[in-house]
DRENDO-1510 file (C-alpha; in Angstrom, 1 decimal, always signed):
<recs>
REC; n; res; u; v; w
REC; 1; MET; -190.2; -121.2; -102.2 .
REC; 2; TYR; -192.9; -122.1; -104.7 .
REC; 3; ILE; -195.1; -119.5; -106.3 .
REC; 4; ARG; -198.5; -121.0; -105.9 .
REC; 5; PRO; -201.8; -119.3; -105.2 .
REC; 6; ASP; -203.0; -119.8; -101.6 .
REC; 7; ARG; -206.6; -120.4; -100.5 .
REC; 8; ALA; -207.3; -116.7; -100.3 .
REC; 9; ARG; -206.3; -116.1; -103.9 .
REC; 10; TYR; -208.4; -119.0; -105.1 .
REC; 11; ALA; -211.4; -117.5; -103.2 .
REC; 12; GLY; -210.7; -114.1; -104.7 .
REC; 13; TRP; -210.5; -115.6; -108.2 .
REC; 14; ALA; -213.8; -117.5; -107.8 .
REC; 15; LEU; -215.5; -114.4; -106.5 .
REC; 16; ALA; -214.3; -112.3; -109.5 .
REC; 17; ALA; -215.2; -115.0; -112.0 .
REC; 18; SER; -218.7; -115.3; -110.5 .
REC; 19; VAL; -219.3; -111.6; -110.7 .
REC; 20; ALA; -218.1; -111.6; -114.3 .
REC; 21; VAL; -220.5; -114.4; -115.2 .
REC; 22; VAL; -223.5; -112.9; -113.4 .
REC; 23; GLY; -222.8; -109.5; -115.1 .
REC; 24; ALA; -222.5; -111.1; -118.6 .
REC; 25; LEU; -225.5; -113.4; -118.1 .
REC; 26; PRO; -228.2; -110.9; -119.3 .
REC; 27; VAL; -226.2; -110.4; -122.5 .
REC; 28; ILE; -225.8; -114.1; -123.0 .
REC; 29; LEU; -229.5; -114.8; -122.6 .
REC; 30; THR; -230.5; -111.9; -124.8 .
REC; 31; SER; -228.1; -113.0; -127.6 .
REC; 32; GLN; -229.8; -116.4; -127.8 .
REC; 33; ALA; -232.6; -114.8; -129.7 .
REC; 34; GLN; -230.0; -113.5; -132.3 .
REC; 35; VAL; -228.2; -116.8; -132.8 .
REC; 36; SER; -229.2; -116.8; -136.5 .
REC; 37; GLN; -226.6; -114.1; -137.0 .
REC; 38; VAL; -223.9; -116.7; -136.9 .
REC; 39; SER; -225.7; -119.3; -139.0 .
REC; 40; TRP; -223.3; -118.5; -141.8 .
REC; 41; ILE; -220.4; -120.2; -140.0 .
REC; 42; LYS; -219.6; -123.5; -141.6 .
REC; 43; PRO; -218.9; -126.8; -139.7 .
REC; 44; LEU; -215.3; -127.6; -138.8 .
REC; 45; GLY; -213.2; -128.5; -141.8 .
REC; 46; LEU; -210.1; -130.6; -142.0 .
REC; 47; SER; -207.8; -127.6; -142.5 .
REC; 48; THR; -209.2; -125.9; -139.4 .
REC; 49; VAL; -208.8; -129.1; -137.3 .
REC; 50; LEU; -205.3; -129.6; -138.5 .
REC; 51; GLY; -204.5; -125.9; -137.7 .
REC; 52; VAL; -205.7; -126.3; -134.2 .
REC; 53; LEU; -203.8; -129.6; -133.7 .
REC; 54; ILE; -200.5; -128.2; -135.1 .
REC; 55; THR; -200.8; -125.0; -133.0 .
REC; 56; ILE; -201.4; -127.0; -129.8 .
REC; 57; THR; -198.7; -129.5; -130.6 .
REC; 58; ILE; -196.1; -126.8; -131.0 .
REC; 59; ALA; -197.2; -125.2; -127.7 .
REC; 60; ALA; -197.2; -128.5; -125.9 .
REC; 61; LEU; -193.7; -129.4; -127.0 .
REC; 62; SER; -192.5; -125.9; -126.0 .
REC; 63; THR; -193.8; -126.5; -122.5 .
REC; 64; ARG; -191.3; -129.3; -122.0 .
REC; 65; LEU; -188.4; -126.9; -122.4 .
REC; 66; PRO; -186.6; -125.9; -119.2 .
REC; 67; HIS; -187.1; -122.1; -119.8 .
REC; 68; ALA; -190.9; -122.7; -119.9 .
REC; 69; ARG; -190.8; -124.2; -116.4 .
REC; 70; VAL; -188.3; -122.0; -114.6 .
REC; 71; SER; -188.1; -118.2; -114.9 .
REC; 72; GLN; -184.4; -117.2; -115.0 .
REC; 73; SER; -185.1; -113.7; -113.6 .
REC; 74; MET; -187.1; -115.1; -110.7 .
REC; 75; GLN; -184.4; -117.7; -110.0 .
REC; 76; GLU; -181.8; -115.0; -109.8 .
REC; 77; GLU; -183.9; -112.9; -107.4 .
REC; 78; ALA; -185.0; -115.9; -105.3 .
REC; 79; PRO; -182.9; -119.1; -105.9 .
REC; 80; HIS; -185.7; -121.4; -104.6 .
REC; 81; ALA; -188.6; -119.7; -106.5 .
REC; 82; LEU; -190.3; -121.4; -109.4 .
REC; 83; LEU; -192.4; -119.5; -111.9 .
REC; 84; ASN; -194.1; -121.9; -114.3 .
REC; 85; LEU; -194.6; -120.0; -117.6 .
REC; 86; ALA; -196.0; -123.2; -119.2 .
REC; 87; ALA; -198.9; -123.3; -116.7 .
REC; 88; VAL; -200.0; -119.9; -117.9 .
REC; 89; ALA; -199.2; -119.9; -121.7 .
REC; 90; PHE; -200.3; -123.4; -122.6 .
REC; 91; PRO; -203.9; -123.1; -121.2 .
REC; 92; LEU; -204.2; -119.7; -122.8 .
REC; 93; CYS; -203.3; -121.2; -126.2 .
REC; 94; ALA; -205.2; -124.5; -125.9 .
REC; 95; VAL; -208.4; -123.9; -123.9 .
REC; 96; PRO; -210.1; -121.3; -126.1 .
REC; 97; GLN; -209.3; -123.1; -129.3 .
REC; 98; VAL; -210.2; -126.6; -128.1 .
REC; 99; GLY; -213.3; -125.3; -126.3 .
REC; 100; LEU; -214.7; -123.5; -129.3 .
REC; 101; ALA; -213.9; -126.5; -131.6 .
REC; 102; LEU; -215.8; -128.9; -129.3 .
REC; 103; ILE; -218.8; -126.5; -129.2 .
REC; 104; SER; -218.7; -126.4; -133.0 .
REC; 105; LEU; -219.3; -130.1; -133.2 .
REC; 106; VAL; -222.8; -129.3; -131.9 .
REC; 107; LYS; -223.3; -125.7; -133.3 .
REC; 108; PRO; -220.7; -124.4; -135.8 .
REC; 109; LEU; -219.1; -121.4; -134.2 .
REC; 110; TYR; -215.4; -121.7; -134.9 .
REC; 111; ILE; -213.8; -118.8; -136.6 .
REC; 112; THR; -210.1; -118.1; -136.1 .
REC; 113; ARG; -210.6; -114.5; -135.3 .
REC; 114; TYR; -212.8; -115.5; -132.4 .
REC; 115; VAL; -209.9; -117.1; -130.7 .
REC; 116; LEU; -207.1; -114.9; -132.0 .
REC; 117; PHE; -206.2; -113.8; -128.4 .
REC; 118; ALA; -205.2; -117.4; -127.7 .
REC; 119; TYR; -202.1; -117.0; -129.9 .
REC; 120; VAL; -200.6; -114.8; -127.2 .
REC; 121; GLY; -199.9; -118.1; -125.3 .
REC; 122; LEU; -198.3; -119.6; -128.4 .
REC; 123; ALA; -196.2; -116.4; -128.8 .
REC; 124; LEU; -194.9; -116.8; -125.2 .
REC; 125; LEU; -193.9; -120.4; -125.8 .
REC; 126; ILE; -192.3; -119.6; -129.1 .
REC; 127; GLY; -190.3; -117.0; -127.2 .
REC; 128; VAL; -189.2; -119.7; -124.8 .
REC; 129; LEU; -188.2; -121.8; -127.8 .
REC; 130; LEU; -186.0; -119.0; -129.1 .
REC; 131; ALA; -184.5; -118.5; -125.7 .
REC; 132; THR; -183.6; -122.2; -125.5 .
REC; 133; ILE; -182.0; -122.2; -128.9 .
REC; 134; ALA; -180.0; -119.0; -128.1 .
REC; 135; ALA; -178.8; -120.6; -124.9 .
REC; 136; ARG; -177.7; -123.7; -126.8 .
REC; 137; PHE; -175.7; -121.7; -129.3 .
REC; 138; ARG; -174.4; -119.2; -126.7 .
REC; 139; THR; -176.0; -116.2; -128.3 .
REC; 140; HIS; -178.6; -113.6; -127.4 .
REC; 141; ALA; -182.3; -114.3; -128.2 .
REC; 142; CYS; -182.6; -110.9; -129.9 .
REC; 143; VAL; -180.2; -112.2; -132.6 .
REC; 144; LEU; -182.5; -115.0; -133.5 .
REC; 145; LEU; -185.7; -112.9; -133.5 .
REC; 146; PRO; -185.2; -111.3; -137.0 .
REC; 147; ALA; -184.5; -114.8; -138.4 .
REC; 148; ALA; -187.6; -116.2; -136.8 .
REC; 149; VAL; -189.7; -113.3; -138.2 .
REC; 150; VAL; -188.4; -113.9; -141.7 .
REC; 151; LEU; -189.1; -117.6; -141.4 .
REC; 152; ALA; -192.6; -116.9; -140.3 .
REC; 153; LEU; -193.2; -114.5; -143.1 .
REC; 154; LEU; -191.9; -117.0; -145.7 .
REC; 155; ALA; -194.0; -119.8; -144.2 .
REC; 156; PHE; -197.2; -117.8; -144.3 .
REC; 157; LEU; -196.5; -116.0; -147.7 .
REC; 158; PRO; -198.3; -118.6; -149.8 .
REC; 159; ILE; -201.4; -118.3; -147.6 .
REC; 160; GLU; -201.3; -114.5; -147.7 .
REC; 161; LEU; -201.0; -114.5; -151.5 .
REC; 162; ARG; -203.9; -116.9; -151.8 .
REC; 163; LEU; -206.1; -114.7; -149.6 .
REC; 164; ARG; -205.4; -111.8; -152.0 .
REC; 165; THR; -206.9; -113.6; -155.0 .
REC; 166; GLU; -210.5; -113.5; -156.2 .
REC; 167; GLN; -210.7; -117.3; -155.7 .
REC; 168; SER; -210.3; -116.8; -151.9 .
REC; 169; ARG; -213.8; -115.2; -151.8 .
REC; 170; VAL; -215.8; -118.2; -150.7 .
REC; 171; ASP; -219.0; -116.1; -150.2 .
REC; 172; ASP; -219.1; -113.8; -153.2 .
REC; 173; VAL; -222.8; -112.8; -152.9 .
REC; 174; LEU; -222.5; -110.2; -155.8 .
REC; 175; THR; -221.5; -112.8; -158.3 .
REC; 176; ALA; -224.3; -115.1; -157.2 .
REC; 177; ALA; -226.8; -112.2; -157.3 .
REC; 178; ALA; -225.7; -111.3; -160.9 .
REC; 179; THR; -226.3; -114.9; -161.9 .
REC; 180; VAL; -229.8; -114.7; -160.5 .
REC; 181; GLY; -230.4; -111.5; -162.3 .
REC; 182; ARG; -229.7; -113.2; -165.6 .
REC; 183; LEU; -232.1; -116.1; -164.7 .
REC; 184; ARG; -235.0; -114.3; -163.0 .
REC; 185; GLY; -236.9; -114.0; -166.3 .
REC; 186; THR; -237.2; -117.7; -166.6 .
REC; 187; ALA; -238.5; -118.4; -163.1 .
REC; 188; ASP; -241.3; -117.2; -160.8 .
REC; 189; GLY; -239.8; -118.0; -157.3 .
REC; 190; VAL; -236.6; -118.3; -155.4 .
REC; 191; LEU; -235.5; -120.5; -152.5 .
REC; 192; TYR; -232.5; -120.4; -150.2 .
REC; 193; ILE; -230.8; -123.4; -148.6 .
REC; 194; PRO; -229.8; -122.7; -145.9 .
REC; 195; ALA; -232.0; -119.7; -145.1 .
REC; 196; ALA; -228.9; -117.7; -144.3 .
REC; 197; ARG; -228.2; -117.6; -148.1 .
REC; 198; ARG; -230.9; -115.0; -148.3 .
REC; 199; ASP; -228.1; -112.4; -147.8 .
REC; 200; THR; -227.5; -112.8; -151.5 .
REC; 201; ALA; -230.8; -110.9; -152.1 .
REC; 202; LEU; -230.3; -108.5; -149.3 .
REC; 203; VAL; -227.1; -107.1; -150.7 .
REC; 204; SER; -228.4; -106.9; -154.3 .
REC; 205; PRO; -232.2; -106.7; -154.3 .
REC; 206; HIS; -232.5; -105.4; -157.8 .
REC; 207; ASP; -231.2; -108.7; -159.2 .
REC; 208; PHE; -234.1; -110.5; -157.5 .
REC; 209; ARG; -236.9; -108.1; -158.6 .
REC; 210; GLY; -239.9; -110.0; -159.8 .
REC; 211; LEU; -239.0; -113.3; -158.0 .
REC; 212; ARG; -241.2; -114.3; -155.2 .
REC; 213; ASP; -239.5; -115.6; -152.1 .
REC; 214; LEU; -241.4; -118.8; -151.7 .
REC; 215; ALA; -240.3; -119.5; -148.1 .
REC; 216; LEU; -240.5; -115.9; -146.6 .
REC; 217; ALA; -243.3; -115.2; -144.2 .
REC; 218; GLN; -242.1; -111.8; -142.8 .
REC; 219; ALA; -239.6; -109.5; -144.4 .
REC; 220; PRO; -236.5; -108.3; -142.4 .
REC; 221; VAL; -237.9; -104.8; -141.8 .
REC; 222; LYS; -241.3; -106.0; -140.7 .
REC; 223; SER; -240.0; -108.7; -138.5 .
REC; 224; GLY; -237.1; -106.7; -137.0 .
REC; 225; THR; -234.6; -109.3; -138.0 .
REC; 226; LEU; -231.6; -109.4; -140.3 .
REC; 227; LYS; -232.9; -111.9; -142.8 .
REC; 228; GLY; -236.6; -112.2; -142.1 .
REC; 229; ILE; -238.7; -115.0; -140.8 .
REC; 230; GLU; -239.6; -118.1; -142.9 .
REC; 231; ALA; -243.0; -119.8; -143.0 .
REC; 232; GLY; -243.6; -123.2; -141.6 .
REC; 233; PRO; -242.7; -126.4; -143.6 .
REC; 234; HIS; -246.3; -127.0; -144.8 .
REC; 235; ASP; -246.7; -123.4; -146.1 .
REC; 236; ILE; -243.3; -123.6; -147.9 .
REC; 237; GLU; -244.2; -126.9; -149.6 .
REC; 238; ARG; -247.6; -125.4; -150.7 .
REC; 239; ALA; -245.9; -122.3; -152.2 .
REC; 240; MET; -243.3; -124.4; -154.0 .
REC; 241; LEU; -245.9; -126.7; -155.6 .
REC; 242; ARG; -247.6; -123.6; -157.0 .
REC; 243; ALA; -244.4; -122.6; -158.8 .
REC; 244; ARG; -243.4; -123.7; -162.3 .
REC; 245; ARG; -239.7; -122.8; -162.1 .
REC; 246; ILE; -237.6; -122.1; -159.0 .
REC; 247; VAL; -234.2; -120.5; -158.6 .
REC; 248; LEU; -232.2; -122.1; -155.8 .
REC; 249; VAL; -229.4; -120.2; -154.1 .
REC; 250; THR; -227.3; -122.5; -151.9 .
REC; 251; ASP; -223.7; -123.6; -151.1 .
REC; 252; PRO; -221.6; -125.7; -153.4 .
REC; 253; GLY; -221.2; -129.4; -152.6 .
REC; 254; PRO; -223.6; -131.5; -150.6 .
REC; 255; ARG; -226.3; -129.4; -149.0 .
REC; 256; GLN; -226.7; -129.4; -145.3 .
REC; 257; ALA; -230.4; -129.3; -144.4 .
REC; 258; ASP; -230.2; -128.5; -140.7 .
REC; 259; SER; -233.8; -127.4; -140.1 .
REC; 260; ALA; -237.2; -128.8; -140.8 .
REC; 261; ARG; -237.8; -126.0; -143.3 .
REC; 262; ASP; -234.7; -126.7; -145.3 .
REC; 263; ARG; -235.4; -130.4; -145.3 .
REC; 264; THR; -238.8; -129.7; -146.7 .
REC; 265; LYS; -237.3; -127.5; -149.4 .
REC; 266; GLN; -234.9; -130.2; -150.4 .
REC; 267; ARG; -237.5; -132.9; -150.3 .
REC; 268; VAL; -240.0; -131.1; -152.5 .
REC; 269; LEU; -237.2; -130.2; -155.0 .
REC; 270; ASP; -236.2; -133.8; -155.2 .
REC; 271; GLU; -239.7; -135.2; -155.5 .
REC; 272; HIS; -241.4; -132.7; -157.7 .
REC; 273; PHE; -238.8; -130.8; -159.7 .
REC; 274; VAL; -235.9; -131.5; -162.0 .
REC; 275; PRO; -232.7; -129.4; -162.4 .
REC; 276; ARG; -232.4; -127.4; -165.6 .
REC; 277; SER; -229.2; -125.4; -165.0 .
REC; 278; ASP; -226.5; -125.2; -162.4 .
REC; 279; SER; -223.8; -122.6; -161.8 .
REC; 280; ILE; -221.1; -122.6; -159.1 .
REC; 281; GLU; -218.9; -119.5; -158.7 .
REC; 282; ARG; -216.8; -118.4; -155.8 .
REC; 283; GLY; -218.5; -120.3; -153.0 .
REC; 284; ARG; -222.1; -119.9; -154.1 .
REC; 285; ARG; -224.3; -122.2; -156.2 .
REC; 286; VAL; -227.3; -121.0; -158.3 .
REC; 287; ALA; -229.5; -123.6; -159.8 .
REC; 288; VAL; -232.8; -123.6; -161.7 .
REC; 289; TYR; -235.4; -126.3; -161.0 .
REC; 290; GLU; -238.5; -127.0; -163.2 .
REC; 291; ARG; -241.6; -128.8; -162.2 .
REC; 292; ARG; -241.8; -132.3; -163.6 .
REC; 293; GLU; -243.8; -132.4; -166.9 .
REC; 294; GLN; -246.5; -134.8; -165.8 .
REC; 295; GLU; -247.1; -132.8; -162.6 .
REC; 296; ARG; -247.3; -129.6; -164.6 .
REC; 297; SER; -250.0; -131.1; -166.8 .
REC; 298; ALA; -251.9; -132.4; -163.8 .
REC; 299; PHE; -251.7; -129.0; -162.1 .
REC; 300; ARG; -253.0; -127.2; -165.2 .
REC; 301; ALA; -255.9; -129.7; -165.5 .
REC; 302; SER; -256.9; -129.4; -161.9 .
REC; 303; HIS; -256.6; -125.6; -162.0 .
REC; 304; PHE; -258.8; -125.5; -165.2 .
REC; 305; ASP; -261.5; -127.7; -163.6 .
REC; 306; SER; -261.6; -125.7; -160.4 .
REC; 307; ASP; -261.6; -122.3; -162.1 .
REC; 308; PRO; -265.2; -121.4; -163.4 .
REC; 309; THR; -263.8; -118.5; -165.4 .
REC; 310; ALA; -261.4; -120.7; -167.2 .
REC; 311; SER; -264.2; -123.1; -168.0 .
REC; 312; VAL; -266.4; -120.4; -169.5 .
REC; 313; GLN; -263.5; -119.0; -171.5 .
REC; 314; GLY; -262.8; -122.5; -172.8 .
REC; 315; ARG; -266.3; -122.7; -174.2 .
</recs>
């Protein structure tokens, strides 16, 4: 006797899944307009990829154990029955993690807490591993459970201690805002690359008082969005070229210009400005860019010639 779903069960599952998808479809379509709310998620890093691979490898190896393929309780009740625990636990562990990781290659969305439920499958297979070890040493699995818990705590203790330190804050917006507050008197505009780094100003607006947001077209309240709506690339470039000094709030390391607006910001900074200061603290970078000297002189000359009032005052 094999425990396998018959055709009626397949049809029932397909019907239930279809109803769930249709019911969730309005929410999915509506949420597409709010996709910028997850723009802060970074692309997959090496540590994340290794974590997924290690987790799935442990789960895959555990599926090869006899206890993962035959349920002892079911075998006692029905000698010919087979209940394949591996067929349930391994997909539960692997599919959410691998699926979200593959999606993140196109649009970064992978956060461990989004797939935390998948670790239920890993827990089931680790339980199988403990049962196998207990059977090998002719003891009860409950005896090994405390030892397994202690080993797990010791293995994750360094990670837990690191998470409790200040250095674990990779998005410390308050420190970055305080840095901007010290520099705002030397600049007349601020930029964010990517645009999601505008959250630095949203949590501490007093540190940005007096700085003009060169890329912002509509404020968050007026636009009904979390971080406002930016102007088009041409308008951003024009606003930047009118500035003498610009404060840039961005991420440390190579900047990822994923949009036309961000590429325009980066291009104008590289072509028309030079860096004067740079500060990186706890996952945020604050830099000051100044207009190139020859361009500043040309801008003043053109402004003087085109301003009749300035011409009269000069006489």
